[in-house]
N, C-alpha and C positions, 0 to 999 in steps of 0.2 A: 200590488197595493196601487191604485191607479187616481190619481191627483187630479180634483174637479176644479180647482180655481187658478186663476192666473192664466199664464202662456200656455204652461203643460197641458191643462184639462181641455184648451181650445184644439189643441195639436191631437188631444186623444180623439175629440169629435169628430175633428178633419180626418183621420184616420179610419173613424166608422164611416163617416157619410162617403169618403172615397171609395170605401168595398162596397158601400149600397147599390153605388151606380155603376159597379164593375170597373173600377180603375184602379187595379190592383198594382202597378206602378207606382201611383200616388199616393196609396195606402202603406205600401211599403218606406217609401221615402220619409213619409211624415214620421213613421215611426221609428225610424233608423234615429232621423232628429230628434225624436222625443226619448229614447234611451241612452242618447248621450248625457241629456240633462237629469236624466231620471232610470239610473241602470237597475234599479231594483224594481220596475214597473213589470211585471210577471205577464201580463193580459198583452203588455205590447209586445214582450219578447214572444209571445206566443202566436199573436197576427205576423208578426215576421216570419216566423216557422212556417204559418199557412202560406203566406204570399209570396215565400219563396217559391213554392211548389207551382206548379200550372193548376190553373182554375179546374174546378170541378164540372163536367160537361156531363148532359144525359146521353150524349151519343158515347162513340168514343172516349175514353179516357187519355189523354195525352200524360206521358209517364216523365218524372224528370231526369234532368240530366244527372251527371256527377258531381257538379258545381252546385247545381242547384239542393241536390241531396244533403249536401257535404254543409251547405248554408243554413240549411234547415234544422238539421241534426246540430249545430254548434247552438244553433236560437233556444233549440229542446231542451239541451242540459243546462241553460240558464232557466230555464221555467220551471224542470223540475227542481231545482237548487231552491228557488225562490220559493215556490210552491209547489212543495211534495205529493198535495192532496189532488193536482190535477192528473185525473187516471187517462185524458185525453194526451195530454203529452207524452205519458207513459208509452200508449199503447201505440201511438205512432211512430216514437224517437226507436221503438223495438221494430216497427215493422221496417224500415228505412233503411236499421243497421243491418238486418239478416236480409230482405227481400232486394235491398238495392244496392247495398254495399257488398254483403257479403260478410261481414265482419263479427263472426261470433262471437270470439273472443270478449272483444268489445258488447256484445249483444249479452252474453250472460253476465259479464258485469253490469250492465244497465240495469238487467231483472233482479241481480242480486241488490242491488243498491235500493231499487223498490220495496224488494222485502223487507228491507232493513225498517222503511217508513211502514208496510202494511205486512207484518207480519201471517195474516191469518187470510190473504189474498191467496186466490188458486191460479189464479192466469199468471204471475210471475212463474210458479213452480212447471205450468205448462210448456212454459214460452221455453223455459229452461230445458227440458227433457228434450222437446221436440229439437232443439239445437244438437245435443249432446246426442241422440239418433242418428241425425245426420252427419256427425263427424266420427262414428260408430265408439262412443263411448258407453256400450249397455250397462254394466255392473255399475257405474255410477248415478244410474239412472233410478235404481232398486229404492235406494233412501230417499230420494225425492216423492216417486209415486207414492210410497207409504205413509209420508209426510201429506201429501195431496190430497187422500180420502182418509185422513185422521179427524176422530170429532172435532177436533181444535178449531179447525180452519171453518172460515163463513158459511154460512149456506146458499149454494148457486142456483140458477134456475136450470131450467130443463136443457137448454141450448149450450150452459158451460158446463154440465154433467156429461152431456155427448163427449163433448171435447175432451173431457177426460177419461173418458173410455175408450174413445180414438187410440188418442195418444199413449194409454196403457198397451193397446192391440199393438199398436205398430209397434212398440220396444220389443213384445214377446215376441212377434215375426221376422222382424229385422235381424233379433236374436238366433233363433234357430236358423235362420238363413247363412247366418256367419257361425254357426258353432263351433264348426271345425277350425277356422282360422280367420280373422276378423283384419278386412284390407286396411292397412298403412300406407296410403297415397304417398309418403314422404320417404318410403323406404323402397329404392329401386330395382333392389332384386325378387319383390316381390310376387310370388308366381301368380297375383290375379293380373299384374300387368302382362304377360304372356295371353292369358286368354283375353284381357281388352284388345291389344295388338292383332290377336286371331280376326276379331269380331267388328275390328273398327270400320267397316263399311254396312254392318248390320245395324240399322236406326232402330229405336225403341219402339214397340207397337203402345199405340197409344188404347186405353181401356176401351173405349170406344168400338174400334176397331175388333178389339180382342173379342169383345160381349157379342159384336155380331158374327163374326166366323167360328165362335167355339159355344157362346151359350145359346144363340138362337135355334141352333141346327137342334141342341140337346132337347131344347122346349119344344121346339115343333116335333119333334119326335114322342114326349112325354105327350104331347096336347093330343096327336093324332091316337096313338096308343090308348089313350084316358077315353075317347069319343068310341073308340071299337070295344071297349071292356064294357064302358056304361051304355050305350047303344042310342036310341034317337028319343027317349021319355022325355016329357015336357021339362024336368028338371036336369036334363042333362046337359044344357048349355054354360046356365051359370055355375054349375057344379065345375065342370071343365075349366071355367074358365078360373074359377078360384084354385083349382089343380095346378094350371099354368102358371098364376100369379105367383104362388107360393114355391113350383119350381125354378121360376126363373130369379126369386129372392134368394134361394138355397145354392145355385148354383154359381150364381153368380158370387156370392160368399165366398165359398169352397175352391170357385176358380182364381181369386184374388193373389192366392199364395204358390199357383203357377205361373200366374203372368208376370208376378214377381222375379220368379225365378229366371223364367224367358227375359226378363231384362236386364238381367243381373249385371250383365256387362256396361249398361248405361247406368245404372244405380253405381257401382263403382267407380264409373268416371265423373259422375256429376260430385260425388265425394271428394275427388281430387281438385276440381275446379272449389269447392268450397274450401281445402287447402290453402290453395292457391290466395283466394280472397281473404282467408283469416289472415296467412302469415306476411301476403306481399311478395309470395316467393314462388318459385316456377318447381313443380315436379311433374307435370306431362313430357313424355317425349314428343317431339315435334313429328314424327311418324304418324302419331295418334292424332296430334293437335290440326293434322292436315286433314283428318278422316271424314269422314259424313256423318259418322257417331258424332264426334264431337261440332261439327256445324251443326247439325241437329238442336243438341244439346245448348248451344250458345245463341240460336236463334230464338230460343224460348224464355231467356236471361231478360231482366230488366237493362236500359238503356245504361243506365249508371253501372251495373256488372259488367258490362260489356267493353264501358271506356277503363275503367279499372283495372279490367284481365289485360286490355290492352298494353298500360302502362305497366302493369308487371311482367308482362312479355319482353318488353323493352328493356326493361331493367336487368333480366335474364341472371336474377339471384336466383340458387338453388335453395331449397328448403333444407335444412340438417335431416341426418336420417337421425340423427335421437333426437328432434324436435315433440313435444308432447302438449297437448292443449292444457292451458291454464284455467283452471276449475275452480271461482274463486269461492264456491260452497265447499270445498275439503280445505279449502287453507286458513278458515276460520278457526 
């Protein structure tokens, strides 16, 4: 609630004016002063959360540091406490917790709290399923997916429905890939660690490179064969184009399972990093941490994640072998 009378109202207008002229530091300073006298001002807390992060740009977006991210999340917690209907705050907080801090347990709790305020909203379920898949908890996804597609949930637009379909397919593919044995990075004797050790010099193949090396040659072969078979009639070129387009789409979709299998060692190490950022403890052997594989994965992480991992490594506290992810949905 924003008070628009007296000095507090003037402060809020000052904050807005500072933001309009691009003076984020002044806007942040004013809002901090405002919430001291008016701690229930959710708008001011939301502005603090936004001003703590780097300014959006039309070019390359600067990513927040660990301190910036932590301060923004703290402010966002105040926002959703005061104004649970602020979807922008929920979405931003969820993104920061997962992508910039790697705190999967906290993110699960975050979205569970959102479900408490919006039980028919689909987004919290999508986010929770995505987290559980990353951590290797496939069985726990089943009930959430069933609930996500239930008629009781609110209607969604096409984009969100596509996300629902993608996350459901991801669960299916990932569980099939690990149907023999699910990798638990906190278990130092797990057989997948030996495979990662053996392949630690092999960086993951990007989807673009894989499509160029695998899909493109197959598509070229199909296109050439189609031209020979169809001939040089007037309708041959558009027909071959359609065949080629369909072939690329089908081959690309079917080949993704192969790419996932090729990159399995990298996906396993990604999970190990998630385990470390979630627990604040280490599980990755030093021999692997010094490898080209680990370096390539960390290079793609957000600055805040890299800062957190450096602090976690410095603490050198081991993840207990019996550690298990705390899943709030199963504790209700």
